[in-house]
N, C-alpha and C positions, 0 to 999 in steps of 0.2 A: 389447138387445138379443139373440135367442135364437142357440146358437152352432149350427154348420151338424153335420149326421151325416149322414155319408154309408157305403157298403159295398162293400168292396173285397177282392178279393186279394191274401194277403202273397208277395212273390216274390224279398222275402231277407231271410234270417234267421241272417247273418254277424256283424250286429255283438251290443253286450250293452245292452240295452235296448230296441233300437231297429227297427224292421222296415220297411221298402221298402212301400209295398201301392199297387196299379195299381186302379182306376177304368174301367176301360171304358164307352165312349159311344157314340153310332151317331151322325153327322153329315151334312143331305145337301148334295151339294154344289150349290154357288148357283146354274151353269150347266147344270149335266147331268143334278140332279135324281139321280145316282146316291148309295146309303148307303155314305159310310165308318167307316171302325172307328180309332176315335178313343182315348186313353187319358192321362188324369192321375194323374201319380204323386205319392204323397205318404210323408212320414216320419212315422213315426207312431212316441212312447212307448209303449214295453209294460215298466211298470216291474215288473211278476212272470214275463217273457217265460213264458208262457204262449200263446203262437202262435206258430206255424212257418212252414214254406214250403208255400204251397196251402192254408192256413183260407184259409178266408172268412170275415171280418172286420167289427164296427161299430168306426167310427172319431167321433170330434165335434170339431172343432174347439177351441181352446185356446190360451193366452198363447203368443209364442214363449220354446221351451227352449232352444234353442242357436241355430247361422245359418242350419239350416234345416228344423227341426221344428216345425211349428204345429200340428201334430196329437195324439190321446190315443187309445188303445186301450179303446174302451168293452165290447166283449165277442168273445168266436169264438165265432160263430153255424152253422158248420160245419167239423169238422175234417177235414187234407186226409185221400183216400185212395189217397194215392201210397206206393209200399211203398220201404222203402232196398234196394237190392239187392247191395250191399254188405254191410251189416250181416247178411243174409239168410246169404249164403252164408260169411259170416265163424261165423256161429252154426253153421252146417249142418256145414262144415269140424272144428267143435270136439264137436261130438254125434259123430263119425264117428270124429274123432283117441280121443273118451274109450273108443267102443263097442270100439276095437279094442287098449285097452290090458288 
C-alpha cells in the first residue's frame, strides 16, 4: 500500500528533530453550505532539523516513531519569509555599538 504524502506549514519548531505541521482544508457545512476552514495537525520527524516555523513542507506517512509521531519530512518546498525582529534589533544594536567604539 502506498504511503500518503501531504503538504503543510510548520507551526512549531521548538522540539529537537520534531515539527508540528498544519494541513489546512476547506469543508462544506452539511446543512448551510458555507465553507469552513479546518486543519489537520501532524507531528513530523525532521532528522536534520532543516525546517523552521513558517516553512511549507512535504511530509510522508511512516511507521510509528513515538507516541504521536507518524509522519516524516520529505523536503522543504518553500522557506519562510518571516523576519526575526529580535535578532535583527540585536544585530543592529551590536553594529552601532561597534561604530561608537
